[in-house]
ChimeraX commands (.cxc) that place a marker at each C-alpha (Angstrom):
marker #1 position 91.05,93.86,88.06 radius 0.5
marker #1 position 93.05,91.57,90.24 radius 0.5
marker #1 position 93.42,93.55,93.44 radius 0.5
marker #1 position 92.06,96.41,95.48 radius 0.5
marker #1 position 95.56,97.91,95.64 radius 0.5
marker #1 position 97.26,100.02,93.00 radius 0.5
marker #1 position 100.06,98.24,91.17 radius 0.5
marker #1 position 103.33,99.71,92.57 radius 0.5
marker #1 position 104.53,100.62,89.06 radius 0.5
marker #1 position 101.26,102.49,88.42 radius 0.5
marker #1 position 101.63,104.22,91.80 radius 0.5
marker #1 position 105.17,105.33,90.96 radius 0.5
marker #1 position 104.06,106.59,87.55 radius 0.5
marker #1 position 101.17,108.52,89.14 radius 0.5
marker #1 position 103.54,110.02,91.70 radius 0.5
marker #1 position 105.90,111.15,88.95 radius 0.5
marker #1 position 103.03,112.55,86.89 radius 0.5
marker #1 position 101.67,114.37,89.96 radius 0.5
marker #1 position 105.06,115.96,90.67 radius 0.5
marker #1 position 105.40,117.04,87.04 radius 0.5
marker #1 position 101.89,118.54,87.00 radius 0.5
marker #1 position 102.33,120.34,90.32 radius 0.5
marker #1 position 105.80,121.75,89.72 radius 0.5
marker #1 position 106.48,121.95,85.99 radius 0.5
marker #1 position 103.18,122.31,84.12 radius 0.5
marker #1 position 102.19,126.00,84.16 radius 0.5
marker #1 position 98.40,125.44,84.08 radius 0.5
marker #1 position 98.27,122.79,86.78 radius 0.5
marker #1 position 100.81,124.64,88.92 radius 0.5
marker #1 position 98.40,127.62,88.99 radius 0.5
marker #1 position 95.54,125.32,90.09 radius 0.5
marker #1 position 97.32,124.30,93.32 radius 0.5
marker #1 position 96.16,120.68,93.07 radius 0.5
marker #1 position 95.90,118.92,96.42 radius 0.5
marker #1 position 95.31,115.17,96.43 radius 0.5
marker #1 position 92.57,114.01,98.80 radius 0.5
marker #1 position 92.31,110.37,97.74 radius 0.5
marker #1 position 94.20,108.24,95.25 radius 0.5
marker #1 position 93.28,104.57,95.40 radius 0.5
marker #1 position 92.35,101.66,93.20 radius 0.5
marker #1 position 89.78,103.00,90.70 radius 0.5
marker #1 position 89.56,106.41,92.43 radius 0.5
marker #1 position 91.09,109.87,92.36 radius 0.5
marker #1 position 89.89,112.94,94.28 radius 0.5
marker #1 position 91.60,116.33,94.28 radius 0.5
marker #1 position 90.99,119.80,95.65 radius 0.5
marker #1 position 91.63,122.39,92.93 radius 0.5
marker #1 position 92.01,126.19,93.13 radius 0.5
marker #1 position 90.17,128.26,90.51 radius 0.5
marker #1 position 92.30,131.31,89.57 radius 0.5
marker #1 position 90.93,134.60,88.23 radius 0.5
marker #1 position 92.77,134.16,84.90 radius 0.5
marker #1 position 90.05,131.77,83.69 radius 0.5
marker #1 position 86.95,133.95,83.88 radius 0.5
marker #1 position 84.46,133.96,81.03 radius 0.5
marker #1 position 82.48,136.93,79.68 radius 0.5
marker #1 position 79.97,136.58,82.58 radius 0.5
marker #1 position 82.73,136.80,85.19 radius 0.5
marker #1 position 82.48,133.10,86.11 radius 0.5
marker #1 position 85.08,130.36,85.68 radius 0.5
marker #1 position 85.15,129.20,82.06 radius 0.5
marker #1 position 83.69,125.74,81.46 radius 0.5
marker #1 position 86.77,124.82,79.43 radius 0.5
marker #1 position 88.92,124.95,82.56 radius 0.5
marker #1 position 86.43,122.80,84.45 radius 0.5
marker #1 position 86.49,120.28,81.59 radius 0.5
marker #1 position 90.31,120.14,81.62 radius 0.5
marker #1 position 90.25,119.54,85.38 radius 0.5
marker #1 position 87.71,116.73,85.11 radius 0.5
marker #1 position 89.35,115.11,82.08 radius 0.5
marker #1 position 92.74,115.06,83.83 radius 0.5
marker #1 position 91.50,113.67,87.15 radius 0.5
marker #1 position 89.18,111.19,85.41 radius 0.5
marker #1 position 92.22,110.02,83.44 radius 0.5
marker #1 position 94.12,109.51,86.70 radius 0.5
marker #1 position 91.23,107.39,88.00 radius 0.5
marker #1 position 91.46,105.27,84.85 radius 0.5
marker #1 position 95.22,104.79,85.42 radius 0.5
marker #1 position 94.60,103.58,88.99 radius 0.5
marker #1 position 92.42,100.77,87.64 radius 0.5
marker #1 position 95.19,99.33,85.46 radius 0.5
marker #1 position 97.42,96.41,86.40 radius 0.5
marker #1 position 100.28,97.64,84.22 radius 0.5
marker #1 position 101.46,100.95,82.79 radius 0.5
marker #1 position 99.85,101.69,79.44 radius 0.5
marker #1 position 99.08,104.94,77.66 radius 0.5
marker #1 position 95.46,106.08,77.70 radius 0.5
marker #1 position 93.49,108.63,75.71 radius 0.5
marker #1 position 90.12,110.24,76.24 radius 0.5
marker #1 position 87.49,108.83,73.90 radius 0.5
marker #1 position 84.74,111.07,75.22 radius 0.5
marker #1 position 83.78,113.11,78.25 radius 0.5
marker #1 position 80.12,114.01,78.67 radius 0.5
marker #1 position 79.72,116.86,81.12 radius 0.5
marker #1 position 76.62,118.50,82.54 radius 0.5
marker #1 position 77.26,121.91,84.12 radius 0.5
marker #1 position 74.72,122.41,86.88 radius 0.5
marker #1 position 75.73,125.89,88.04 radius 0.5
marker #1 position 78.30,128.61,87.44 radius 0.5
marker #1 position 81.26,128.93,89.76 radius 0.5
marker #1 position 83.27,131.97,90.81 radius 0.5
marker #1 position 87.04,132.21,90.75 radius 0.5
marker #1 position 89.12,132.43,93.89 radius 0.5
marker #1 position 87.70,129.37,95.62 radius 0.5
marker #1 position 88.40,125.67,95.53 radius 0.5
marker #1 position 86.48,122.78,94.02 radius 0.5
marker #1 position 86.64,119.06,94.68 radius 0.5
marker #1 position 86.90,116.79,91.67 radius 0.5
marker #1 position 86.06,113.18,92.54 radius 0.5
marker #1 position 86.38,110.47,89.90 radius 0.5
marker #1 position 85.84,106.72,89.94 radius 0.5
marker #1 position 86.68,104.16,87.29 radius 0.5
marker #1 position 83.48,102.15,87.35 radius 0.5
marker #1 position 84.40,99.51,84.76 radius 0.5
marker #1 position 87.23,98.20,82.62 radius 0.5
marker #1 position 85.83,96.47,79.55 radius 0.5
marker #1 position 88.26,95.29,76.93 radius 0.5
marker #1 position 90.47,98.23,76.07 radius 0.5
marker #1 position 88.14,100.90,77.48 radius 0.5
marker #1 position 87.98,102.37,80.99 radius 0.5
marker #1 position 84.67,103.95,82.01 radius 0.5
marker #1 position 84.87,106.75,84.56 radius 0.5
marker #1 position 82.27,108.92,86.26 radius 0.5
marker #1 position 82.41,111.66,88.83 radius 0.5
marker #1 position 81.57,115.17,89.81 radius 0.5
marker #1 position 82.86,118.60,90.66 radius 0.5
marker #1 position 81.64,120.26,93.86 radius 0.5
marker #1 position 82.29,123.55,95.61 radius 0.5
marker #1 position 84.73,122.74,98.42 radius 0.5
marker #1 position 83.24,125.32,100.78 radius 0.5
marker #1 position 79.49,124.81,100.25 radius 0.5
marker #1 position 79.38,121.24,98.89 radius 0.5
marker #1 position 77.16,122.42,96.03 radius 0.5
marker #1 position 77.50,120.24,92.95 radius 0.5
marker #1 position 78.87,122.23,90.01 radius 0.5
marker #1 position 79.12,119.56,87.33 radius 0.5
marker #1 position 78.71,115.86,86.79 radius 0.5
marker #1 position 80.42,113.86,84.06 radius 0.5
marker #1 position 81.10,110.44,82.62 radius 0.5
marker #1 position 83.79,109.48,80.21 radius 0.5
marker #1 position 85.50,106.67,78.38 radius 0.5
marker #1 position 89.25,106.25,78.00 radius 0.5
marker #1 position 91.01,104.03,75.46 radius 0.5
marker #1 position 93.67,101.84,77.09 radius 0.5
marker #1 position 96.89,100.98,75.28 radius 0.5
marker #1 position 96.86,103.84,72.79 radius 0.5
marker #1 position 99.87,105.16,70.99 radius 0.5
marker #1 position 100.59,108.05,73.28 radius 0.5
marker #1 position 103.35,109.43,75.42 radius 0.5
marker #1 position 105.35,106.81,77.28 radius 0.5
marker #1 position 104.16,107.41,80.85 radius 0.5
marker #1 position 106.69,104.87,82.14 radius 0.5
marker #1 position 109.42,107.39,81.27 radius 0.5
marker #1 position 108.06,109.65,84.03 radius 0.5
marker #1 position 109.22,107.12,86.67 radius 0.5
marker link #1:1,2 radius 0.2
marker link #1:2,3 radius 0.2
marker link #1:3,4 radius 0.2
marker link #1:4,5 radius 0.2
marker link #1:5,6 radius 0.2
marker link #1:6,7 radius 0.2
marker link #1:7,8 radius 0.2
marker link #1:8,9 radius 0.2
marker link #1:9,10 radius 0.2
marker link #1:10,11 radius 0.2
marker link #1:11,12 radius 0.2
marker link #1:12,13 radius 0.2
marker link #1:13,14 radius 0.2
marker link #1:14,15 radius 0.2
marker link #1:15,16 radius 0.2
marker link #1:16,17 radius 0.2
marker link #1:17,18 radius 0.2
marker link #1:18,19 radius 0.2
marker link #1:19,20 radius 0.2
marker link #1:20,21 radius 0.2
marker link #1:21,22 radius 0.2
marker link #1:22,23 radius 0.2
marker link #1:23,24 radius 0.2
marker link #1:24,25 radius 0.2
marker link #1:25,26 radius 0.2
marker link #1:26,27 radius 0.2
marker link #1:27,28 radius 0.2
marker link #1:28,29 radius 0.2
marker link #1:29,30 radius 0.2
marker link #1:30,31 radius 0.2
marker link #1:31,32 radius 0.2
marker link #1:32,33 radius 0.2
marker link #1:33,34 radius 0.2
marker link #1:34,35 radius 0.2
marker link #1:35,36 radius 0.2
marker link #1:36,37 radius 0.2
marker link #1:37,38 radius 0.2
marker link #1:38,39 radius 0.2
marker link #1:39,40 radius 0.2
marker link #1:40,41 radius 0.2
marker link #1:41,42 radius 0.2
marker link #1:42,43 radius 0.2
marker link #1:43,44 radius 0.2
marker link #1:44,45 radius 0.2
marker link #1:45,46 radius 0.2
marker link #1:46,47 radius 0.2
marker link #1:47,48 radius 0.2
marker link #1:48,49 radius 0.2
marker link #1:49,50 radius 0.2
marker link #1:50,51 radius 0.2
marker link #1:51,52 radius 0.2
marker link #1:52,53 radius 0.2
marker link #1:53,54 radius 0.2
marker link #1:54,55 radius 0.2
marker link #1:55,56 radius 0.2
marker link #1:56,57 radius 0.2
marker link #1:57,58 radius 0.2
marker link #1:58,59 radius 0.2
marker link #1:59,60 radius 0.2
marker link #1:60,61 radius 0.2
marker link #1:61,62 radius 0.2
marker link #1:62,63 radius 0.2
marker link #1:63,64 radius 0.2
marker link #1:64,65 radius 0.2
marker link #1:65,66 radius 0.2
marker link #1:66,67 radius 0.2
marker link #1:67,68 radius 0.2
marker link #1:68,69 radius 0.2
marker link #1:69,70 radius 0.2
marker link #1:70,71 radius 0.2
marker link #1:71,72 radius 0.2
marker link #1:72,73 radius 0.2
marker link #1:73,74 radius 0.2
marker link #1:74,75 radius 0.2
marker link #1:75,76 radius 0.2
marker link #1:76,77 radius 0.2
marker link #1:77,78 radius 0.2
marker link #1:78,79 radius 0.2
marker link #1:79,80 radius 0.2
marker link #1:80,81 radius 0.2
marker link #1:81,82 radius 0.2
marker link #1:82,83 radius 0.2
marker link #1:83,84 radius 0.2
marker link #1:84,85 radius 0.2
marker link #1:85,86 radius 0.2
marker link #1:86,87 radius 0.2
marker link #1:87,88 radius 0.2
marker link #1:88,89 radius 0.2
marker link #1:89,90 radius 0.2
marker link #1:90,91 radius 0.2
marker link #1:91,92 radius 0.2
marker link #1:92,93 radius 0.2
marker link #1:93,94 radius 0.2
marker link #1:94,95 radius 0.2
marker link #1:95,96 radius 0.2
marker link #1:96,97 radius 0.2
marker link #1:97,98 radius 0.2
marker link #1:98,99 radius 0.2
marker link #1:99,100 radius 0.2
marker link #1:100,101 radius 0.2
marker link #1:101,102 radius 0.2
marker link #1:102,103 radius 0.2
marker link #1:103,104 radius 0.2
marker link #1:104,105 radius 0.2
marker link #1:105,106 radius 0.2
marker link #1:106,107 radius 0.2
marker link #1:107,108 radius 0.2
marker link #1:108,109 radius 0.2
marker link #1:109,110 radius 0.2
marker link #1:110,111 radius 0.2
marker link #1:111,112 radius 0.2
marker link #1:112,113 radius 0.2
marker link #1:113,114 radius 0.2
marker link #1:114,115 radius 0.2
marker link #1:115,116 radius 0.2
marker link #1:116,117 radius 0.2
marker link #1:117,118 radius 0.2
marker link #1:118,119 radius 0.2
marker link #1:119,120 radius 0.2
marker link #1:120,121 radius 0.2
marker link #1:121,122 radius 0.2
marker link #1:122,123 radius 0.2
marker link #1:123,124 radius 0.2
marker link #1:124,125 radius 0.2
marker link #1:125,126 radius 0.2
marker link #1:126,127 radius 0.2
marker link #1:127,128 radius 0.2
marker link #1:128,129 radius 0.2
marker link #1:129,130 radius 0.2
marker link #1:130,131 radius 0.2
marker link #1:131,132 radius 0.2
marker link #1:132,133 radius 0.2
marker link #1:133,134 radius 0.2
marker link #1:134,135 radius 0.2
marker link #1:135,136 radius 0.2
marker link #1:136,137 radius 0.2
marker link #1:137,138 radius 0.2
marker link #1:138,139 radius 0.2
marker link #1:139,140 radius 0.2
marker link #1:140,141 radius 0.2
marker link #1:141,142 radius 0.2
marker link #1:142,143 radius 0.2
marker link #1:143,144 radius 0.2
marker link #1:144,145 radius 0.2
marker link #1:145,146 radius 0.2
marker link #1:146,147 radius 0.2
marker link #1:147,148 radius 0.2
marker link #1:148,149 radius 0.2
marker link #1:149,150 radius 0.2
marker link #1:150,151 radius 0.2
marker link #1:151,152 radius 0.2
marker link #1:152,153 radius 0.2
marker link #1:153,154 radius 0.2
marker link #1:154,155 radius 0.2
view
C-alpha cells in the first residue's frame, strides 16, 4: 500500500457503486445506508433494519446481517487497492453475539487489515447504533483480481 489516501479512481468507483446501491438496488435501497467513514482501508456505515427481514423468532435474520457485513467488508477491501480490480469473497467468518430487532439502525465498521499477494484480509463488527451493544464480529478474506463484474464500468 503506497499511500494513506484512496486512489482517485477507486474513490470514483466507490462513489458510483454507492449511488447504484442506494438508488437502484432494491435491497440496499430499503436499508437506507448512510456512510459514516470511507477512507484508506476502512468503511463504516449506518444501516436500517427493516421489518421485512424477521426470522421465525421475530428478530432480524442473520442472513441479512451477513449480506450487510460482506458488502461493507468488500468496500473496505476496495479502499485498500491502488487500482481498480474485481474482488470476490473467499470466506466470511461471523460470530453472532446477540439477536437484534428490526426498526432500528446498526453500525457496520470494517477495516482491511492486510493485503497479502492477491488476498485482502478484513475484520470488523456490527453494533447497535442506539445502545452501542456489539451484535456480531467477523473476519473475511477477499480474492483480488478475480474474473468478476467490471467495476470500472460503474464510473
